[in-house]
C-alpha positions as CSV (number, residue, x, y, z in Angstrom):
1,M,-27.3,0.9,37.2
2,R,-29.5,-1.3,35.4
3,L,-29.0,-2.4,32.2
4,Y,-32.0,-4.0,31.4
5,A,-35.8,-3.5,32.5
6,Q,-37.3,-5.6,35.0
7,T,-40.7,-6.2,33.3
8,P,-40.4,-8.9,30.7
9,P,-42.0,-7.4,27.7
10,R,-39.5,-4.2,27.8
11,R,-36.5,-6.5,28.7
12,I,-37.4,-8.8,25.9
13,R,-37.4,-5.8,23.4
14,Q,-34.2,-4.4,24.8
15,V,-32.3,-7.8,24.5
16,L,-33.5,-8.2,21.0
17,A,-32.6,-4.8,20.1
18,D,-29.3,-5.4,21.6
19,L,-28.9,-8.8,19.8
20,I,-29.8,-7.3,16.4
21,A,-27.3,-4.4,17.0
22,V,-24.6,-6.7,17.5
23,A,-25.6,-8.9,14.6
24,L,-25.6,-6.0,12.4
25,I,-22.3,-4.9,13.5
26,A,-20.5,-8.4,13.3
27,A,-22.3,-8.9,9.6
28,S,-20.9,-5.4,8.5
29,V,-17.3,-6.5,9.6
30,W,-17.7,-9.8,8.2
31,F,-19.0,-8.1,4.8
32,A,-16.3,-5.8,5.0
33,L,-13.5,-8.2,5.2
34,T,-15.0,-10.4,2.5
35,V,-14.9,-7.3,0.2
36,R,-11.4,-6.5,1.3
37,D,-10.4,-9.9,0.5
38,A,-12.0,-9.9,-3.1
39,I,-10.3,-6.6,-3.8
40,M,-6.9,-8.0,-2.6
41,S,-7.5,-10.7,-5.2
42,L,-7.0,-8.2,-7.8
43,A,-3.3,-7.8,-6.4
44,E,-2.5,-11.4,-7.8
45,P,-1.2,-9.7,-11.3
46,G,1.1,-7.5,-9.5
47,R,2.3,-10.6,-7.3
48,K,2.9,-12.4,-10.5
49,A,4.6,-9.5,-12.0
50,Q,6.9,-9.1,-9.0
51,S,7.9,-12.6,-9.0
52,A,8.3,-12.4,-12.7
53,G,10.6,-9.4,-12.5
54,D,12.5,-10.8,-9.4
55,D,13.4,-14.0,-11.4
56,L,14.1,-12.2,-14.5
57,A,16.6,-9.9,-13.0
58,T,18.0,-12.7,-10.7
59,G,18.5,-14.7,-13.9
60,L,19.9,-12.0,-16.0
61,N,22.2,-11.1,-13.1
62,N,23.8,-14.5,-13.0
63,A,24.1,-14.7,-16.7
64,A,26.0,-11.3,-16.5
65,D,28.3,-12.7,-13.8
66,S,28.8,-15.9,-16.0
67,A,29.5,-13.8,-19.0
68,S,32.0,-11.6,-17.4
69,G,34.2,-14.7,-17.4
70,V,34.4,-14.8,-21.0
71,P,37.8,-13.7,-22.0
72,L,38.1,-10.7,-24.2
73,I,34.4,-10.2,-24.6
74,G,33.0,-10.7,-21.3
75,G,32.5,-7.2,-20.1
76,A,30.8,-6.6,-23.4
77,L,28.3,-9.3,-22.7
78,K,27.8,-8.4,-19.1
79,K,26.4,-4.7,-19.9
80,P,23.3,-5.7,-21.8
81,L,22.6,-8.6,-19.7
82,Q,22.8,-6.1,-16.5
83,A,20.6,-3.8,-18.4
84,A,18.0,-6.5,-19.1
85,A,18.3,-7.3,-15.4
86,S,17.3,-3.7,-14.3
87,A,14.3,-4.0,-16.7
88,G,13.5,-7.1,-14.6
89,D,13.9,-5.1,-11.5
90,G,11.5,-2.4,-13.1
91,L,8.9,-5.0,-13.4
92,S,9.3,-6.0,-10.2
93,D,8.8,-2.7,-8.7
94,A,5.6,-2.2,-11.0
95,G,4.1,-5.3,-9.5
96,R,4.9,-4.2,-5.9
97,S,3.3,-0.7,-6.7
98,L,0.3,-2.3,-7.9
99,Q,-0.2,-4.6,-4.9
100,D,0.5,-1.4,-2.5
101,V,-2.4,0.3,-4.5
102,V,-4.9,-2.5,-4.2
103,G,-3.8,-3.0,-0.4
104,Q,-4.4,0.7,0.2
105,V,-7.9,0.6,-1.9
106,A,-8.8,-2.7,-0.1
107,D,-8.4,-1.2,3.4
108,L,-10.1,2.1,2.6
109,T,-13.0,0.3,1.3
110,A,-12.8,-2.2,4.1
111,L,-12.7,0.6,6.7
112,A,-15.6,2.6,5.0
113,L,-17.6,-0.6,4.9
114,I,-17.1,-0.9,8.7
115,V,-17.3,2.5,9.9
116,L,-20.5,3.7,8.2
117,P,-22.9,0.8,9.2
118,V,-21.8,0.5,12.6
119,A,-22.0,4.2,13.0
120,F,-25.5,4.1,11.8
121,V,-26.3,1.3,13.8
122,L,-24.9,3.0,17.1
123,V,-26.6,6.2,16.4
124,L,-30.0,4.2,15.9
125,W,-29.3,2.0,19.1
126,L,-27.2,3.5,21.7
127,P,-28.7,6.6,22.5
128,P,-32.0,5.2,23.3
129,R,-30.5,2.4,25.4
130,L,-28.4,5.1,27.3
131,L,-31.3,7.3,27.8
132,W,-33.5,4.4,29.2
133,I,-30.3,3.5,31.5
134,R,-30.2,7.1,32.6
135,R,-33.9,7.4,33.2
136,S,-34.3,4.1,35.2
137,A,-31.5,5.2,37.2
138,T,-33.1,8.3,37.9
139,T,-36.6,7.0,38.5
140,R,-35.0,4.3,40.9
141,R,-33.1,7.2,42.8
142,L,-36.2,9.1,42.9
143,L,-38.2,6.4,44.5
144,D,-35.7,5.9,47.2
145,T,-35.9,9.5,48.2
146,P,-38.4,10.9,51.0
147,G,-41.6,11.9,49.0
148,G,-40.2,10.0,45.8
149,A,-43.3,7.9,45.7
150,D,-45.5,10.9,45.8
151,L,-44.0,12.0,42.7
152,L,-43.8,8.9,40.9
153,A,-47.7,8.9,41.8
154,L,-47.8,12.2,40.0
155,R,-46.2,11.1,37.0
156,A,-48.4,8.1,36.7
157,L,-51.6,10.5,37.2
158,T,-50.2,12.7,34.5
159,G,-49.4,10.0,32.1
160,P,-51.4,7.8,29.7
161,L,-55.0,7.0,31.2
162,R,-54.6,3.3,29.9
163,D,-51.9,2.7,32.5
164,L,-54.3,3.6,35.3
165,A,-56.9,1.1,34.1
166,R,-55.5,-1.6,36.5
167,V,-55.1,0.6,39.4
168,P,-58.0,0.2,41.9
169,V,-60.0,3.5,42.3
170,P,-60.7,4.7,45.8
171,P,-63.4,6.5,46.7
172,G,-63.4,10.2,45.4
173,G,-60.7,9.1,42.6
174,L,-57.0,8.4,42.4
175,A,-56.3,12.2,42.1
176,D,-58.2,12.8,45.3
177,A,-56.6,9.9,46.9
178,W,-53.1,11.1,46.0
179,R,-53.9,14.6,47.4
180,R,-54.9,13.1,50.5
181,G,-51.7,11.3,51.0
182,D,-53.5,7.7,50.5
183,R,-50.6,5.4,51.2
184,Q,-51.8,2.7,49.2
185,A,-53.1,4.7,46.2
186,I,-49.6,6.5,46.4
187,A,-48.0,2.9,46.2
188,D,-50.4,1.6,43.6
189,L,-49.7,4.8,41.3
190,S,-46.1,4.6,42.0
191,E,-46.1,1.1,40.7
192,V,-47.7,2.3,37.4
193,A,-44.8,4.9,36.9
194,L,-42.1,2.2,37.7
195,A,-43.8,-0.3,35.4
196,R,-43.9,2.4,32.8
197,A,-40.2,2.9,32.8
198,G,-39.9,-0.9,33.1
199,L,-39.1,-1.1,36.8
200,R,-40.5,-2.8,39.6
201,A,-41.0,-1.6,43.2
């Protein structure tokens, strides 16, 4: 199985197409990750709220523990401080929730920005490449079978006339030479068919 043509012009086009496809895929991944990072920066207020809520809850819980040691009124002082600490926990939870939402949006956006362009590139690039690989393998197998050169010569005869311009024309013409089984004409014509497929004999 041959991945690239043997003829330089077609091989250059194939290599360029492959490089462009890889570059487009890499660029779309890079762009998607850049957008994801930008979206994730929107989670900063959530991180700050979570940190502030945690600090507030910790400080108020420590104050409640200290206040509980005050004789007679310690219990009464502790309850409002604990209630305020639970508000700090609520602030922390809200910050965490905001970060989760922003993270999910960032991940989904990045996924969409990767999948859609990559799928588009693959749909445009991969089928022609696979088709060429399959056709070149079929053409090569045909050449190696008995009578395969004759069939390739016939393919050349039925193809574009401009491809036949470089083939020396024997007396009676190429078609007549092919019908007569002229080995040289068949070899020349099969080379034309191979070259059209990007292959060499």
